[in-house]
C-alpha positions as CSV (number, residue, x, y, z in Angstrom):
1,M,1.5,-17.3,2.3
2,L,0.7,-14.5,-0.1
3,S,-2.4,-15.4,-2.1
4,N,-1.9,-15.3,-5.9
5,E,-4.1,-17.6,-7.9
6,A,-2.1,-16.8,-11.0
7,G,0.9,-18.7,-9.7
8,G,2.9,-16.2,-7.6
9,Q,4.7,-17.7,-4.6
10,A,4.4,-17.0,-0.9
11,L,5.4,-14.3,-0.1
12,K,7.3,-1.6,21.3
13,D,7.6,1.5,22.9
14,A,4.9,3.2,20.8
15,P,1.2,2.7,21.8
16,V,-0.8,-0.1,20.3
17,L,-3.8,1.3,18.3
18,V,-7.2,-0.3,18.3
19,P,-8.1,-0.9,14.6
20,E,-11.4,-0.1,13.0
21,R,-12.2,-2.2,10.0
22,V,-15.3,-0.4,8.8
23,F,-16.0,3.3,9.2
24,G,-19.6,4.2,8.4
25,G,-19.7,1.5,5.7
26,V,-16.3,2.7,4.2
27,Q,-13.5,0.1,4.0
28,R,-9.7,0.5,3.5
29,I,-7.4,-1.3,1.1
30,A,-3.6,-1.2,1.9
31,V,-1.4,-1.3,-1.1
32,L,2.1,-2.2,0.0
33,G,5.5,-2.6,-1.7
34,A,9.0,-1.3,-1.7
35,E,10.0,1.7,-3.8
36,C,9.0,1.6,-7.4
37,T,6.6,-1.3,-7.3
38,G,3.6,0.5,-8.9
39,K,1.7,1.3,-5.7
40,S,0.6,4.8,-6.6
41,Q,-0.6,4.0,-10.1
42,L,-2.5,1.0,-8.8
43,C,-4.2,3.0,-6.1
44,Q,-5.2,5.7,-8.6
45,V,-6.8,3.2,-11.1
46,L,-8.6,1.2,-8.4
47,A,-10.0,4.5,-7.1
48,Q,-11.5,5.1,-10.6
49,I,-12.9,1.6,-10.9
50,L,-14.3,0.8,-7.5
51,P,-14.9,3.8,-7.1
52,G,-13.1,5.2,-4.0
53,I,-10.5,7.7,-2.7
54,A,-6.9,7.1,-3.5
55,L,-4.8,8.3,-0.5
56,A,-1.4,9.4,-1.4
57,E,1.7,8.1,0.4
58,V,2.5,10.3,3.4
59,L,6.2,9.4,3.4
60,R,6.6,10.8,-0.2
61,E,4.9,14.1,0.8
62,W,7.0,14.3,3.9
63,V,10.2,13.9,1.9
64,S,9.1,16.4,-0.7
65,C,8.3,19.0,2.0
66,A,11.4,18.4,4.2
67,G,13.8,17.9,1.3
68,R,15.2,14.8,3.1
69,T,14.2,11.4,4.5
70,P,13.0,11.2,8.1
71,N,15.5,10.7,11.0
72,P,14.9,7.8,13.4
73,D,13.1,10.0,15.9
74,E,10.8,11.3,13.1
75,Q,9.6,7.8,12.1
76,W,6.7,7.9,14.6
77,Q,5.7,11.3,13.2
78,V,5.3,9.8,9.7
79,F,3.5,6.8,11.2
80,E,1.0,9.0,12.9
81,R,0.5,11.3,9.9
82,Q,-0.4,8.2,7.8
83,R,-2.9,7.0,10.4
84,Q,-4.5,10.5,10.6
85,A,-4.6,10.9,6.8
86,E,-6.5,7.6,6.6
87,Q,-9.0,8.7,9.2
88,Q,-9.6,11.9,7.3
89,A,-10.0,10.0,4.0
90,L,-12.6,7.7,5.7
91,V,-14.6,10.7,6.8
92,E,-14.4,12.3,3.4
93,A,-15.4,8.9,1.7
94,E,-18.5,8.6,4.0
95,R,-19.4,12.2,3.3
96,T,-19.3,11.8,-0.5
97,G,-20.9,8.3,-0.5
98,Q,-17.8,6.2,-1.5
99,A,-17.3,2.8,-0.1
100,W,-13.4,2.5,-0.3
101,V,-10.3,4.3,0.7
102,I,-7.3,2.9,-1.2
103,C,-4.1,3.6,0.8
104,D,-0.8,4.1,-1.0
105,S,1.3,2.3,1.6
106,A,0.4,2.0,5.3
107,P,2.0,2.5,8.7
108,L,3.4,-1.0,8.3
109,M,5.7,0.3,5.6
110,T,6.9,3.0,7.9
111,A,7.7,0.3,10.5
112,I,9.6,-1.8,7.9
113,Y,11.7,1.3,6.8
114,S,12.6,1.8,10.5
115,L,13.7,-1.8,10.6
116,H,15.7,-1.5,7.4
117,Y,17.4,1.8,7.9
118,F,17.7,2.1,11.6
119,A,17.3,-1.5,13.0
120,D,14.5,-0.2,15.1
121,D,11.5,-2.4,15.7
122,R,9.5,-0.2,18.0
123,L,6.9,0.7,15.3
124,L,6.1,-2.9,14.3
125,A,3.7,-3.9,17.0
126,P,1.5,-0.8,16.6
127,A,1.7,-1.0,12.9
128,L,0.5,-4.6,12.9
129,A,-2.3,-3.7,15.2
130,H,-3.3,-0.9,12.9
131,H,-3.1,-3.2,9.9
132,E,-5.9,-5.4,11.2
133,G,-8.4,-2.6,10.3
134,Y,-7.8,-3.1,6.5
135,A,-10.3,-5.0,4.5
136,L,-7.7,-6.2,2.1
137,T,-3.9,-5.9,1.7
138,L,-2.4,-5.9,-1.8
139,V,1.4,-6.5,-2.0
140,C,2.9,-5.2,-5.2
141,A,5.7,-7.3,-6.7
142,D,9.1,-5.7,-7.6
143,D,8.9,-7.0,-11.1
144,L,8.6,-3.5,-12.7
145,P,11.8,-1.8,-14.0
146,W,13.4,0.3,-11.3
147,T,13.5,4.0,-12.3
148,P,15.3,6.8,-10.4
149,D,13.4,9.5,-8.5
150,P,15.9,11.8,-6.8
151,G,15.4,12.2,-3.1
152,Q,12.7,9.5,-3.0
153,R,14.3,6.3,-4.1
154,D,17.6,4.6,-3.0
155,G,18.2,2.0,-5.7
156,E,17.5,-1.5,-6.8
157,C,19.4,-3.1,-3.9
158,V,17.3,-1.2,-1.3
159,R,14.2,-2.2,-3.1
160,Q,15.0,-5.8,-3.0
161,A,16.0,-5.7,0.6
162,V,12.8,-3.9,1.7
163,Q,10.7,-6.1,-0.4
164,A,12.2,-9.2,1.3
165,R,11.5,-7.9,4.7
166,L,8.0,-7.0,3.7
167,H,7.3,-10.5,2.5
168,E,8.7,-12.0,5.6
169,I,6.4,-9.8,7.8
170,V,3.4,-10.4,5.6
171,R,3.9,-14.2,5.6
172,Q,3.9,-14.2,9.4
173,H,1.1,-11.6,10.2
174,C,-1.1,-11.0,7.0
175,P,-1.8,-14.4,5.6
176,Q,-4.7,-13.2,3.5
177,A,-2.6,-10.6,1.7
178,V,-2.9,-10.8,-2.2
179,A,0.2,-10.7,-4.4
180,V,-0.1,-8.3,-7.3
181,S,2.4,-8.9,-10.2
182,G,2.7,-8.5,-14.0
183,L,2.6,-5.5,-16.2
184,G,-0.2,-3.1,-17.1
185,P,-3.7,-4.8,-17.3
186,Q,-2.3,-8.0,-15.9
187,R,-1.3,-6.3,-12.7
188,L,-4.7,-4.6,-12.4
189,K,-6.5,-7.8,-13.0
190,R,-4.6,-9.5,-10.1
191,A,-5.8,-6.7,-7.8
192,L,-9.4,-6.9,-8.9
193,E,-9.4,-10.7,-8.4
194,G,-8.2,-10.1,-4.9
195,L,-11.2,-7.8,-4.4
196,G,-13.6,-10.5,-5.7
197,F,-14.3,-8.9,-9.0
198,D,-14.4,-10.7,-12.3
199,P,-11.7,-8.8,-14.3
200,A,-13.1,-10.2,-17.5
201,G,-16.2,-8.2,-17.1
202,P,-15.8,-5.0,-19.1
203,A,-17.9,-3.0,-16.7
204,H,-15.1,-3.4,-14.1
205,L,-12.3,-2.2,-16.5
206,P,-13.2,1.2,-18.0
207,D,-11.1,1.8,-21.2
208,Q,-9.9,5.2,-19.8
209,A,-8.6,3.6,-16.6
210,L,-6.9,0.7,-18.4
211,Q,-5.1,3.0,-20.9
212,G,-3.9,5.2,-18.1
213,F,-2.5,2.2,-16.2
214,E,-0.8,0.8,-19.3
215,Q,0.9,4.2,-19.7
216,R,2.2,4.4,-16.2
217,T,3.5,0.8,-15.6
């Protein structure tokens, strides 16, 4: 089940990729969730605190450039771009002496969107194999107000459906995933607890980072 000490409840044709958990001492965190669950803000603030590199969601960039969502036969392209972007971020983190890459979404979310929109499960096996390389998975709850983002978000009903599918897959395949819920500092503290930090320690919660998180959630 999804781990949440604060009381949250549990949550084939493509090649299978060999995961790499540590790259030159750099580790990856996967931050998952349906649309409008606070993934981007959480990644940015964690990157300030740890510190590390916040890797933007490849799907969002793809949609912004193409002006539309991917077709079924383009899902693998998004998957592969995400994987390549993570590899590039690992190289950059090692070069700059940072220990973490915080990934806004992961190839697993691309596989879940393929299931939801196209009833296509071909990306699921390679996505799960790739996911074994993350040091930690954070699953953002859909307890934030849904807000529109034209071209990027499809609505509250879609958010709930994708979130339900995500929880089902995480329960089965990622039992150590940590559920992240609540607003503002509470949400951030859940994530830090999952990383093994004491969120009560002020050294781990710079005022600037906390204030920025409060404004964006």
